[in-house]
Every structure is written in C-alpha cells, then in structure tokens.
C-alpha positions, 0 to 999 in steps of 0.5 A: 500500500503507498503512502495517498491511500493509506492518508486517503483512508484515514480521511475517510474514517475521520469522516464516517466515524463520526458520521456514524456517531451522530446518526447512531445517537440520532436514532437512538435518543430518538425525537423525544429530547426534541434533537434536531436532525444532524444535517454536519452527520449525516453530511460527514457520512455521506462525503466519506461514502463519497470518498470511499466510491472515489478513491483514484478523484481524492487521492489525486485532490488530497495532491494539491490540497496538501501542496497549496498548504505547504504554499501557503505554510511557507507564504506565511511565516515568511510574512511574519518574520518580515513583521518580525522587522520591525522590533528586531533584528531578522537574519537573512538565514531565517528566510531560507526554510520558508523560501524552501517550503514554498518551492515544495509547496510548488514544485507538489502543486506542478509535480504530483502526479510523477511520482506519489512517493517523492511529493509525499516524502516532500512533503513530509521533510517540509511539514517537520522543516517546517515546524522545527523552524517555526518553534525555533522562530518564536524562540528566539522573537519571542525572547524580544518583545516590542517596546511598548508592551506591558510585562505580563504580571503574575498574580495571586489569585483572589481564591488563594490571597489567606487573612 
C-alpha cells in the first residue's frame, strides 16, 4: 500500500466515523428530547461514502491540497519574519527555510502525479522542517518583545490569599 492511499483511508475514517456516531446517537435517542436532525453528521457520512466510492479522484485532489498548504505555510512564515523585522533584527538565514517550504509546495502543486512517493517525501520533510523552523522562530523572537508592550505580571488569585 502506498502512502497516498494510507492517508486517503485515514481521511475516509475521519469523515465516516463521526457521521455514524452522530446519526446513530440521533436514532437511538429519537425525538424524545426535541433534538434536531444531525445534518452535519449526515453530510460527514455521505462525504465519507463518496470518498470510498471515488478514491482516485480524492487522492489526486489530496496532493493539490497538501501542496497548497505548504505554499501557504511558506508565505505565512515569510510574512511573519518580515513583520518581526519591525521590532528586532532578523538575519537573512531565517528566510531560507520558509523559501524552501514555499518551493516544495510549488513543486508538489506542479508535479503531483509523476511519482506519488516523491511529493509525499517532500511534503513530509517540508512539514517537519517547517515545524522545527517555526519553533525556533517562536523561541528566538518571543524573547524580544516590542518596545511598548506591557510586562506580564504573575498575580495571586483571590482564592489563594490568606487573611
């Protein structure tokens, strides 16, 4: 089984299981408590069934969605780093990873079907690198606060004050 199909079946389960629970709970309870018909649960169940019936269609779409997520993540990180430049120094090296994530997303968008394993490897590595890069950025730039931001004070809740 290849990786796109594994992800595909996980997505199918994500839609079918909540839909089944929602509908079965409604049918078991009946109309005794005045609850409304779970339209979202029915929609989730039908979408899960549609995913099961047409798997190739959704595996193809999945590649485009994940590529778009990488592109948006790269752009977001570039914008955040650019905004951080207004209150602190951001070395140019910090922009390398977001640009690579952006490029990986573009590669996945324009080359999703050549080899399904290669885009997923790119997606996986890019996601890990993006997460680590964002974590490093948060740690580095959260320590330097904007010049007008108030200090956060630790206070004692009223319940803990002893007379």
